[in-house]
TISE-366861 format. One record per atom (N, C-alpha, C): residue number from 1; residue in one letter; chain; atom name; y, x, z. Coordinates in Angstrom, 2 decimals, always signed. Last residue first. Layout:
<sites>
NUM; A; A; CA; Y; X; Z
...
</sites>
This chain:
<sites>
176; X; A; N; -254.32; -174.00; +6.80
176; X; A; CA; -254.61; -175.62; +7.51
176; X; A; C; -254.31; -174.90; +8.97
175; X; A; N; -253.97; -172.39; +4.64
175; X; A; CA; -252.73; -173.29; +5.03
175; X; A; C; -252.78; -174.39; +5.93
174; X; A; N; -255.49; -171.96; +3.25
174; X; A; CA; -254.83; -170.94; +4.31
174; X; A; C; -254.11; -171.63; +4.77
173; X; A; N; -257.10; -174.13; +3.04
173; X; A; CA; -257.74; -172.84; +4.31
173; X; A; C; -256.94; -171.98; +4.26
172; X; A; N; -256.54; -174.55; +0.30
172; X; A; CA; -256.34; -175.16; +1.51
172; X; A; C; -256.73; -173.89; +2.29
171; X; A; N; -257.47; -172.16; -1.94
171; X; A; CA; -255.86; -172.40; -0.98
171; X; A; C; -256.07; -172.80; -0.02
170; X; A; N; -260.49; -172.89; -1.19
170; X; A; CA; -259.51; -171.56; -1.02
170; X; A; C; -258.10; -171.48; -0.63
169; X; A; N; -260.25; -175.03; -2.44
169; X; A; CA; -260.67; -175.22; -0.64
169; X; A; C; -260.20; -174.08; -0.60
168; X; A; N; -259.65; -174.68; -5.29
168; X; A; CA; -258.79; -176.04; -5.03
168; X; A; C; -259.12; -175.45; -2.75
167; X; A; N; -259.64; -171.18; -6.35
167; X; A; CA; -260.56; -172.54; -6.26
167; X; A; C; -259.14; -173.87; -5.33
166; X; A; N; -258.76; -168.51; -6.43
166; X; A; CA; -257.44; -169.84; -6.89
166; X; A; C; -258.62; -171.51; -6.99
165; X; A; N; -260.84; -167.36; -6.30
165; X; A; CA; -258.89; -166.59; -5.59
165; X; A; C; -258.84; -168.09; -5.35
164; X; A; N; -263.11; -167.66; -8.27
164; X; A; CA; -262.95; -167.47; -6.46
164; X; A; C; -261.40; -167.89; -5.48
163; X; A; N; -261.42; -166.97; -9.99
163; X; A; CA; -262.08; -168.63; -9.92
163; X; A; C; -262.12; -168.83; -8.39
162; X; A; N; -262.14; -164.44; -9.99
162; X; A; CA; -260.08; -165.39; -9.97
162; X; A; C; -260.42; -166.70; -9.74
161; X; A; N; -264.38; -163.55; -9.44
161; X; A; CA; -262.69; -163.02; -8.03
161; X; A; C; -261.54; -164.43; -9.11
160; X; A; N; -266.49; -165.59; -10.85
160; X; A; CA; -265.39; -164.47; -10.78
160; X; A; C; -264.34; -164.61; -9.73
159; X; A; N; -267.96; -167.71; -10.03
159; X; A; CA; -269.27; -166.96; -10.90
159; X; A; C; -268.12; -165.48; -11.11
158; X; A; N; -269.06; -169.70; -7.23
158; X; A; CA; -267.14; -168.77; -8.16
158; X; A; C; -268.26; -168.14; -8.93
157; X; A; N; -269.07; -171.91; -5.12
157; X; A; CA; -269.58; -170.96; -5.93
157; X; A; C; -268.77; -170.69; -6.60
156; X; A; N; -268.67; -173.32; -1.38
156; X; A; CA; -268.22; -173.13; -2.75
156; X; A; C; -268.34; -171.57; -3.56
155; X; A; N; -271.34; -174.58; +0.22
155; X; A; CA; -270.33; -173.12; -0.13
155; X; A; C; -270.19; -173.84; -1.42
154; X; A; N; -272.31; -177.07; +2.68
154; X; A; CA; -272.34; -176.94; +0.65
154; X; A; C; -271.57; -175.39; +1.34
153; X; A; N; -274.76; -177.45; +5.39
153; X; A; CA; -273.71; -175.86; +5.17
153; X; A; C; -273.78; -176.93; +3.26
152; X; A; N; -275.30; -179.58; +8.00
152; X; A; CA; -275.31; -179.44; +6.72
152; X; A; C; -274.70; -178.41; +6.29
151; X; A; N; -276.56; -178.60; +11.05
151; X; A; CA; -275.38; -178.68; +10.49
151; X; A; C; -276.34; -178.72; +9.08
150; X; A; N; -279.45; -179.83; +13.71
150; X; A; CA; -278.76; -178.83; +12.43
150; X; A; C; -277.46; -179.17; +11.03
149; X; A; N; -278.60; -180.74; +16.01
149; X; A; CA; -279.16; -180.96; +15.09
149; X; A; C; -278.50; -179.94; +14.31
148; X; A; N; -277.28; -180.72; +18.33
148; X; A; CA; -278.36; -180.53; +18.60
148; X; A; C; -278.96; -180.45; +17.21
147; X; A; N; -274.80; -183.25; +18.66
147; X; A; CA; -275.11; -181.33; +18.86
147; X; A; C; -276.03; -180.40; +18.88
146; X; A; N; -275.25; -185.13; +15.23
146; X; A; CA; -275.75; -184.84; +16.56
146; X; A; C; -275.47; -182.93; +17.45
145; X; A; N; -273.22; -185.33; +12.50
145; X; A; CA; -274.76; -185.13; +13.29
145; X; A; C; -274.38; -184.53; +14.86
144; X; A; N; -271.01; -185.43; +12.19
144; X; A; CA; -270.89; -186.90; +11.56
144; X; A; C; -272.90; -186.46; +12.53
143; X; A; N; -269.39; -182.44; +8.64
143; X; A; CA; -269.56; -183.39; +10.47
143; X; A; C; -270.69; -184.57; +10.44
142; X; A; N; -270.76; -180.65; +7.71
142; X; A; CA; -270.75; -181.53; +7.25
142; X; A; C; -270.74; -182.48; +8.13
141; X; A; N; -268.79; -177.65; +7.05
141; X; A; CA; -270.04; -178.53; +7.38
141; X; A; C; -269.16; -180.01; +7.86
140; X; A; N; -268.16; -175.48; +4.30
140; X; A; CA; -267.79; -176.83; +5.16
140; X; A; C; -269.14; -177.39; +5.98
139; X; A; N; -267.32; -172.19; +2.91
139; X; A; CA; -268.06; -172.49; +3.79
139; X; A; C; -268.09; -174.37; +4.20
138; X; A; N; -264.86; -170.84; +1.31
138; X; A; CA; -264.94; -171.59; +2.31
138; X; A; C; -266.21; -172.05; +2.61
137; X; A; N; -264.44; -167.82; -1.08
137; X; A; CA; -265.46; -170.13; -0.83
137; X; A; C; -265.35; -169.28; +1.18
136; X; A; N; -262.33; -165.42; +0.34
136; X; A; CA; -263.84; -165.63; -0.44
136; X; A; C; -263.62; -167.49; -0.09
135; X; A; N; -259.71; -164.82; +0.65
135; X; A; CA; -259.29; -165.16; -0.44
135; X; A; C; -260.86; -165.49; -0.93
134; X; A; N; -259.58; -163.48; +3.54
134; X; A; CA; -259.03; -164.64; +3.65
134; X; A; C; -259.40; -165.42; +2.49
133; X; A; N; -261.79; -160.87; +2.17
133; X; A; CA; -262.17; -162.31; +3.75
133; X; A; C; -261.07; -163.52; +3.32
132; X; A; N; -260.36; -159.53; +0.81
132; X; A; CA; -261.75; -160.65; +0.27
132; X; A; C; -262.23; -161.41; +1.17
131; X; A; N; -258.29; -159.67; +1.77
131; X; A; CA; -257.67; -160.77; +1.26
131; X; A; C; -259.16; -160.83; +0.76
130; X; A; N; -259.49; -157.59; +4.29
130; X; A; CA; -258.57; -158.98; +4.75
130; X; A; C; -258.32; -159.81; +3.00
129; X; A; N; -259.69; -155.80; +2.70
129; X; A; CA; -261.02; -156.35; +3.60
129; X; A; C; -260.60; -157.37; +3.44
128; X; A; N; -257.69; -154.75; +1.81
128; X; A; CA; -258.82; -155.11; +1.00
128; X; A; C; -260.13; -156.18; +1.11
127; X; A; N; -256.71; -153.31; +4.00
127; X; A; CA; -256.36; -154.24; +2.73
127; X; A; C; -256.75; -155.40; +2.30
126; X; A; N; -258.48; -151.37; +4.05
126; X; A; CA; -258.45; -152.85; +5.26
126; X; A; C; -257.66; -154.06; +5.07
125; X; A; N; -258.27; -150.04; +2.04
125; X; A; CA; -259.89; -150.19; +2.16
125; X; A; C; -259.19; -151.62; +3.19
124; X; A; N; -255.61; -149.25; +3.19
124; X; A; CA; -255.60; -149.64; +1.62
124; X; A; C; -257.08; -150.55; +1.43
123; X; A; N; -255.48; -147.44; +5.10
123; X; A; CA; -255.86; -148.53; +5.00
123; X; A; C; -255.35; -149.67; +4.06
122; X; A; N; -257.91; -145.61; +4.08
122; X; A; CA; -257.97; -146.17; +5.12
122; X; A; C; -257.51; -147.57; +4.99
121; X; A; N; -255.59; -144.34; +2.36
121; X; A; CA; -256.75; -144.71; +1.79
121; X; A; C; -257.98; -145.94; +3.30
120; X; A; N; -254.17; -143.29; +4.56
120; X; A; CA; -253.33; -144.33; +3.48
120; X; A; C; -254.33; -145.10; +2.07
119; X; A; N; -255.11; -141.39; +5.69
119; X; A; CA; -254.50; -142.78; +6.50
119; X; A; C; -254.25; -143.81; +5.41
118; X; A; N; -255.68; -140.10; +3.71
118; X; A; CA; -256.34; -140.33; +4.59
118; X; A; C; -255.97; -141.66; +5.06
117; X; A; N; -253.00; -139.06; +3.49
117; X; A; CA; -253.69; -139.75; +2.37
117; X; A; C; -255.20; -140.19; +2.77
116; X; A; N; -251.72; -138.15; +6.01
116; X; A; CA; -251.47; -139.52; +5.33
116; X; A; C; -252.63; -139.24; +4.19
115; X; A; N; -253.01; -134.88; +6.81
115; X; A; CA; -253.40; -136.98; +7.47
115; X; A; C; -253.11; -137.98; +6.70
114; X; A; N; -250.72; -134.05; +5.93
114; X; A; CA; -252.21; -133.55; +5.59
114; X; A; C; -253.29; -134.60; +6.05
113; X; A; N; -248.33; -134.26; +6.57
113; X; A; CA; -248.53; -134.18; +5.15
113; X; A; C; -250.79; -133.95; +5.15
112; X; A; N; -248.88; -134.35; +9.50
112; X; A; CA; -248.74; -135.78; +9.05
112; X; A; C; -249.03; -135.52; +7.37
111; X; A; N; -247.44; -131.72; +10.85
111; X; A; CA; -248.85; -131.93; +10.20
111; X; A; C; -249.52; -133.17; +10.08
110; X; A; N; -244.99; -132.74; +10.56
110; X; A; CA; -245.90; -132.06; +9.78
110; X; A; C; -246.92; -131.91; +9.83
109; X; A; N; -243.93; -134.05; +12.74
109; X; A; CA; -244.61; -134.78; +11.81
109; X; A; C; -245.18; -133.74; +10.39
108; X; A; N; -242.59; -132.04; +14.17
108; X; A; CA; -243.63; -132.51; +14.99
108; X; A; C; -244.48; -133.72; +13.70
107; X; A; N; -241.03; -131.13; +13.16
107; X; A; CA; -241.70; -130.38; +13.15
107; X; A; C; -243.34; -131.15; +13.49
106; X; A; N; -239.27; -133.66; +12.53
106; X; A; CA; -239.56; -133.44; +11.50
106; X; A; C; -240.79; -132.36; +11.93
105; X; A; N; -238.20; -133.61; +15.49
105; X; A; CA; -239.69; -134.38; +14.82
105; X; A; C; -240.14; -134.29; +13.25
104; X; A; N; -236.67; -131.09; +15.70
104; X; A; CA; -238.25; -131.66; +16.02
104; X; A; C; -239.33; -132.07; +15.81
103; X; A; N; -234.74; -131.86; +13.44
103; X; A; CA; -235.65; -131.05; +13.49
103; X; A; C; -237.10; -130.95; +14.47
102; X; A; N; -233.41; -133.87; +15.82
102; X; A; CA; -234.29; -134.31; +13.42
102; X; A; C; -234.64; -133.26; +13.46
101; X; A; N; -233.09; -132.52; +16.82
101; X; A; CA; -233.60; -133.69; +17.41
101; X; A; C; -234.73; -133.87; +16.01
100; X; A; N; -232.18; -128.59; +17.33
100; X; A; CA; -231.62; -130.51; +16.62
100; X; A; C; -232.95; -131.17; +17.31
99; X; A; N; -233.20; -126.77; +19.87
99; X; A; CA; -232.98; -127.19; +17.90
99; X; A; C; -232.95; -128.45; +18.07
98; X; A; N; -230.76; -124.87; +21.65
98; X; A; CA; -231.68; -126.02; +21.01
98; X; A; C; -231.79; -126.40; +19.84
97; X; A; N; -231.85; -121.56; +22.38
97; X; A; CA; -230.95; -122.13; +21.74
97; X; A; C; -232.15; -123.65; +21.40
96; X; A; N; -231.28; -121.03; +25.90
96; X; A; CA; -232.04; -120.74; +24.45
96; X; A; C; -231.59; -122.04; +23.64
95; X; A; N; -230.37; -117.79; +27.30
95; X; A; CA; -229.61; -119.19; +27.43
95; X; A; C; -230.76; -119.83; +26.36
94; X; A; N; -230.84; -115.95; +30.57
94; X; A; CA; -231.01; -115.90; +28.87
94; X; A; C; -231.07; -117.45; +28.87
93; X; A; N; -230.11; -115.68; +33.32
93; X; A; CA; -229.81; -115.67; +32.30
93; X; A; C; -229.97; -115.01; +30.79
92; X; A; N; -234.25; -114.69; +33.17
92; X; A; CA; -232.52; -115.19; +34.12
92; X; A; C; -231.29; -114.55; +33.11
91; X; A; N; -236.73; -115.91; +31.97
91; X; A; CA; -235.99; -115.31; +31.73
91; X; A; C; -234.42; -115.28; +32.08
90; X; A; N; -239.54; -117.11; +31.76
90; X; A; CA; -238.46; -117.31; +31.65
90; X; A; C; -237.40; -116.33; +31.91
89; X; A; N; -241.97; -117.12; +28.70
89; X; A; CA; -241.26; -116.46; +30.30
89; X; A; C; -240.21; -116.48; +30.62
88; X; A; N; -242.83; -116.67; +26.54
88; X; A; CA; -242.35; -117.99; +27.05
88; X; A; C; -242.15; -118.43; +28.61
87; X; A; N; -242.07; -114.16; +24.92
87; X; A; CA; -241.70; -115.62; +24.77
87; X; A; C; -241.57; -116.86; +25.63
86; X; A; N; -244.51; -113.55; +26.11
86; X; A; CA; -242.98; -112.69; +26.88
86; X; A; C; -242.03; -114.20; +26.47
85; X; A; N; -246.62; -114.58; +24.23
85; X; A; CA; -246.59; -114.31; +26.09
85; X; A; C; -245.25; -114.64; +26.73
84; X; A; N; -245.41; -113.53; +21.65
84; X; A; CA; -245.17; -115.47; +22.29
84; X; A; C; -245.77; -115.64; +23.45
83; X; A; N; -245.28; -110.93; +22.11
83; X; A; CA; -244.17; -111.85; +22.19
83; X; A; C; -244.30; -113.04; +22.27
82; X; A; N; -248.18; -110.78; +22.19
82; X; A; CA; -247.16; -110.64; +23.55
82; X; A; C; -245.77; -110.64; +23.12
81; X; A; N; -249.23; -111.51; +19.47
81; X; A; CA; -249.61; -111.75; +21.04
81; X; A; C; -248.39; -112.22; +22.38
80; X; A; N; -247.51; -110.20; +17.90
80; X; A; CA; -247.60; -111.38; +17.37
80; X; A; C; -247.86; -112.18; +19.04
79; X; A; N; -248.67; -107.42; +18.45
79; X; A; CA; -247.06; -108.15; +19.20
79; X; A; C; -246.74; -109.49; +18.39
78; X; A; N; -251.42; -107.38; +17.82
78; X; A; CA; -251.09; -107.22; +19.11
78; X; A; C; -249.68; -108.02; +20.10
77; X; A; N; -250.72; -107.98; +15.11
77; X; A; CA; -251.53; -109.40; +15.47
77; X; A; C; -251.52; -108.97; +17.02
76; X; A; N; -249.96; -105.68; +14.34
76; X; A; CA; -249.15; -106.97; +14.51
76; X; A; C; -249.56; -107.43; +15.17
75; X; A; N; -252.46; -104.13; +15.48
75; X; A; CA; -251.24; -103.76; +15.86
75; X; A; C; -249.64; -104.96; +15.71
74; X; A; N; -254.99; -105.55; +14.73
74; X; A; CA; -253.91; -104.60; +14.06
74; X; A; C; -253.09; -104.65; +15.71
73; X; A; N; -258.17; -104.78; +16.03
73; X; A; CA; -257.11; -106.17; +16.10
73; X; A; C; -255.87; -104.56; +16.18
72; X; A; N; -261.42; -104.70; +14.63
72; X; A; CA; -260.14; -104.73; +14.76
72; X; A; C; -259.22; -105.57; +15.06
71; X; A; N; -263.49; -105.23; +17.42
71; X; A; CA; -264.01; -106.21; +16.42
71; X; A; C; -262.36; -105.01; +16.06
70; X; A; N; -267.01; -102.75; +16.84
70; X; A; CA; -265.92; -103.64; +17.30
70; X; A; C; -264.64; -104.10; +17.19
69; X; A; N; -270.20; -104.78; +15.79
69; X; A; CA; -268.92; -103.40; +15.34
69; X; A; C; -267.65; -103.71; +16.73
68; X; A; N; -273.42; -104.61; +17.75
68; X; A; CA; -272.05; -105.63; +16.95
68; X; A; C; -270.78; -104.14; +17.02
67; X; A; N; -275.30; -103.13; +19.13
67; X; A; CA; -275.92; -103.04; +17.46
67; X; A; C; -273.97; -103.34; +16.96
66; X; A; N; -274.67; -104.09; +22.12
66; X; A; CA; -274.07; -102.75; +21.08
66; X; A; C; -274.20; -102.42; +20.00
65; X; A; N; -275.60; -106.95; +21.77
65; X; A; CA; -274.18; -106.52; +21.92
65; X; A; C; -273.65; -105.29; +21.87
64; X; A; N; -278.31; -105.63; +21.75
64; X; A; CA; -277.78; -106.57; +20.89
64; X; A; C; -276.18; -106.79; +20.79
63; X; A; N; -278.47; -104.44; +24.28
63; X; A; CA; -279.01; -103.72; +23.07
63; X; A; C; -278.39; -104.21; +22.22
62; X; A; N; -278.01; -106.88; +26.34
62; X; A; CA; -277.23; -105.65; +26.07
62; X; A; C; -277.48; -104.76; +24.83
61; X; A; N; -280.22; -108.52; +25.74
61; X; A; CA; -279.14; -108.73; +25.56
61; X; A; C; -278.29; -107.30; +25.09
60; X; A; N; -282.14; -106.89; +26.77
60; X; A; CA; -282.54; -107.56; +25.30
60; X; A; C; -280.76; -107.83; +24.79
59; X; A; N; -281.57; -106.47; +29.93
59; X; A; CA; -280.96; -105.05; +28.09
59; X; A; C; -281.69; -105.82; +27.19
58; X; A; N; -282.03; -108.99; +30.16
58; X; A; CA; -280.75; -108.51; +29.94
58; X; A; C; -280.30; -107.35; +29.31
57; X; A; N; -284.75; -109.01; +29.96
57; X; A; CA; -283.80; -110.16; +28.88
57; X; A; C; -282.48; -109.51; +29.15
56; X; A; N; -285.34; -106.87; +31.86
56; X; A; CA; -285.39; -107.20; +30.03
56; X; A; C; -284.51; -107.53; +29.42
55; X; A; N; -283.49; -108.06; +34.92
55; X; A; CA; -283.54; -107.23; +33.91
55; X; A; C; -283.93; -106.37; +32.40
54; X; A; N; -286.15; -110.27; +34.34
54; X; A; CA; -284.66; -111.15; +33.84
54; X; A; C; -284.13; -109.38; +34.28
53; X; A; N; -287.81; -109.06; +34.72
53; X; A; CA; -288.27; -109.59; +33.49
53; X; A; C; -286.69; -110.26; +33.73
52; X; A; N; -288.05; -107.58; +37.09
52; X; A; CA; -287.88; -107.11; +36.25
52; X; A; C; -288.21; -107.87; +34.60
51; X; A; N; -287.56; -110.37; +38.73
51; X; A; CA; -286.66; -109.43; +37.79
51; X; A; C; -286.49; -108.66; +37.36
50; X; A; N; -290.28; -110.94; +38.42
50; X; A; CA; -288.87; -111.58; +38.11
50; X; A; C; -288.49; -110.79; +37.89
49; X; A; N; -291.35; -109.09; +40.23
49; X; A; CA; -292.00; -109.07; +38.64
49; X; A; C; -291.02; -110.32; +38.09
48; X; A; N; -290.26; -107.14; +42.44
48; X; A; CA; -290.45; -108.23; +41.64
48; X; A; C; -290.27; -108.21; +40.46
47; X; A; N; -290.03; -104.55; +43.58
47; X; A; CA; -291.06; -105.31; +44.68
47; X; A; C; -291.61; -106.97; +43.34
46; X; A; N; -288.05; -103.07; +42.38
46; X; A; CA; -289.58; -102.58; +42.44
46; X; A; C; -290.68; -102.95; +42.77
45; X; A; N; -286.12; -104.80; +42.39
45; X; A; CA; -286.80; -104.07; +41.24
45; X; A; C; -288.05; -103.23; +41.34
44; X; A; N; -284.60; -104.38; +44.92
44; X; A; CA; -285.73; -105.73; +44.26
44; X; A; C; -286.33; -105.85; +42.55
43; X; A; N; -284.18; -102.41; +44.88
43; X; A; CA; -285.81; -101.99; +45.68
43; X; A; C; -286.16; -103.33; +45.08
42; X; A; N; -282.64; -102.10; +43.23
42; X; A; CA; -283.03; -101.99; +42.71
42; X; A; C; -284.52; -101.36; +43.76
41; X; A; N; -280.96; -103.93; +44.64
41; X; A; CA; -281.56; -104.17; +43.16
41; X; A; C; -282.28; -103.45; +42.72
40; X; A; N; -279.87; -102.19; +47.15
40; X; A; CA; -280.62; -103.46; +46.94
40; X; A; C; -281.12; -104.18; +45.91
39; X; A; N; -278.97; -100.12; +45.36
39; X; A; CA; -280.16; -99.62; +46.15
39; X; A; C; -280.54; -101.09; +46.16
38; X; A; N; -276.46; -101.18; +44.10
38; X; A; CA; -277.89; -100.53; +42.97
38; X; A; C; -278.24; -100.36; +44.17
37; X; A; N; -274.63; -101.97; +45.95
37; X; A; CA; -275.63; -103.31; +45.20
37; X; A; C; -276.77; -102.46; +44.53
36; X; A; N; -272.86; -99.59; +45.90
36; X; A; CA; -272.97; -100.94; +47.36
36; X; A; C; -273.82; -101.87; +46.73
35; X; A; N; -271.81; -99.05; +43.74
35; X; A; CA; -272.84; -98.28; +44.64
35; X; A; C; -273.32; -99.16; +45.24
34; X; A; N; -272.18; -101.31; +41.25
34; X; A; CA; -271.33; -101.28; +41.96
34; X; A; C; -272.23; -100.08; +42.38
33; X; A; N; -273.64; -100.84; +37.84
33; X; A; CA; -274.09; -101.27; +38.89
33; X; A; C; -273.21; -101.03; +40.07
32; X; A; N; -274.06; -99.33; +36.17
32; X; A; CA; -272.70; -99.71; +35.23
32; X; A; C; -273.43; -100.84; +36.61
31; X; A; N; -276.40; -97.71; +35.81
31; X; A; CA; -275.61; -97.15; +36.39
31; X; A; C; -274.13; -97.75; +36.47
30; X; A; N; -279.08; -99.67; +35.67
30; X; A; CA; -278.46; -99.88; +37.42
30; X; A; C; -276.91; -98.87; +37.10
29; X; A; N; -278.32; -101.89; +33.21
29; X; A; CA; -278.21; -100.66; +33.21
29; X; A; C; -277.64; -100.70; +34.65
28; X; A; N; -278.10; -105.02; +31.58
28; X; A; CA; -278.93; -104.80; +32.51
28; X; A; C; -279.30; -102.62; +32.85
27; X; A; N; -274.89; -106.15; +33.44
27; X; A; CA; -275.58; -105.41; +32.41
27; X; A; C; -276.24; -104.92; +33.09
26; X; A; N; -272.39; -107.37; +34.83
26; X; A; CA; -273.03; -105.08; +34.83
26; X; A; C; -273.71; -105.50; +33.39
25; X; A; N; -272.94; -109.34; +35.29
25; X; A; CA; -271.26; -109.00; +35.47
25; X; A; C; -271.55; -107.27; +34.82
24; X; A; N; -275.49; -110.64; +34.98
24; X; A; CA; -274.74; -111.23; +34.30
24; X; A; C; -272.65; -110.76; +34.02
23; X; A; N; -277.07; -109.09; +37.34
23; X; A; CA; -276.99; -108.51; +35.71
23; X; A; C; -276.21; -109.01; +35.04
22; X; A; N; -275.08; -110.35; +38.88
22; X; A; CA; -274.95; -108.79; +38.66
22; X; A; C; -275.70; -108.17; +37.49
21; X; A; N; -276.25; -112.67; +38.72
21; X; A; CA; -274.88; -112.44; +38.71
21; X; A; C; -274.78; -110.89; +38.97
20; X; A; N; -279.16; -112.34; +39.31
20; X; A; CA; -279.20; -112.95; +38.32
20; X; A; C; -277.37; -112.56; +38.03
19; X; A; N; -279.00; -111.04; +42.21
19; X; A; CA; -279.86; -110.10; +40.83
19; X; A; C; -279.35; -110.99; +39.87
18; X; A; N; -278.53; -113.38; +43.44
18; X; A; CA; -277.33; -111.97; +43.11
18; X; A; C; -277.85; -111.41; +42.35
17; X; A; N; -280.66; -115.22; +42.90
17; X; A; CA; -279.57; -115.71; +42.16
17; X; A; C; -278.44; -114.30; +42.17
16; X; A; N; -282.77; -113.71; +44.47
16; X; A; CA; -282.72; -113.71; +42.50
16; X; A; C; -281.78; -114.31; +42.38
15; X; A; N; -281.78; -110.94; +46.88
15; X; A; CA; -282.07; -112.54; +46.18
15; X; A; C; -281.97; -112.57; +44.82
14; X; A; N; -281.13; -108.52; +48.49
14; X; A; CA; -280.59; -108.65; +47.26
14; X; A; C; -282.28; -109.95; +46.94
13; X; A; N; -281.24; -107.34; +51.94
13; X; A; CA; -281.98; -107.19; +50.81
13; X; A; C; -281.34; -108.08; +50.03
12; X; A; N; -279.05; -106.58; +53.18
12; X; A; CA; -280.67; -105.80; +53.67
12; X; A; C; -281.45; -105.77; +51.88
11; X; A; N; -276.80; -106.88; +54.03
11; X; A; CA; -277.35; -106.34; +53.13
11; X; A; C; -278.57; -105.82; +53.29
10; X; A; N; -276.14; -110.17; +55.63
10; X; A; CA; -276.38; -108.85; +55.52
10; X; A; C; -276.31; -108.26; +54.57
9; X; A; N; -275.76; -112.97; +55.00
9; X; A; CA; -274.84; -112.19; +56.98
9; X; A; C; -274.83; -110.77; +56.01
8; X; A; N; -277.04; -114.45; +54.04
8; X; A; CA; -277.60; -114.25; +55.45
8; X; A; C; -276.41; -113.45; +56.31
7; X; A; N; -277.07; -113.73; +51.46
7; X; A; CA; -276.40; -115.19; +51.74
7; X; A; C; -276.39; -115.34; +52.99
6; X; A; N; -277.38; -111.51; +50.62
6; X; A; CA; -278.72; -112.74; +50.54
6; X; A; C; -278.02; -113.30; +50.68
5; X; A; N; -274.84; -110.41; +49.82
5; X; A; CA; -276.21; -110.35; +48.77
5; X; A; C; -276.62; -111.21; +49.34
4; X; A; N; -272.07; -111.85; +50.83
4; X; A; CA; -273.34; -110.93; +51.23
4; X; A; C; -274.49; -110.92; +50.22
3; X; A; N; -269.26; -111.27; +48.61
3; X; A; CA; -269.84; -112.05; +49.31
3; X; A; C; -271.29; -111.60; +49.55
2; X; A; N; -266.72; -109.24; +48.82
2; X; A; CA; -267.26; -109.45; +48.02
2; X; A; C; -268.35; -110.75; +49.04
1; X; A; N; -262.79; -109.34; +47.60
1; X; A; CA; -264.40; -109.76; +48.63
1; X; A; C; -266.21; -109.60; +48.31
</sites>
């Protein structure tokens, strides 16, 4: 059931919103429009510059769509889609074959074959960051000043990674 064209219950005049909806649904060619909407739409076109501009835009879109080649759909593809749709429908008297749990888990994890190299790289980078953070030289703060005063910090300096990893202050900070 269609709504009234002018929104007020009558079909005497068509508004721009209804005309735009007509163009979106049926295109710019008046012969495609439903018979009961054609006369009000043509009356609007006769009096409205905006309606003619909208029809022109719709005609340009129609022309672009007409230039496109029709998609080639193979019979195999149609058969696969229909079989998939029919396979999901409940059929009375049909008992579905139960898939073993191990096979279902394997099917679910099958997608992880593509993801695990990235996840392993991320885990390796995370572990390296934790190790560098854990074994980096620790800055010590000289206690004895008041809360408002500047704290004096001294940091252990190391020229290479092994000396930074195995300095007494780095090893002690792990066990405190």
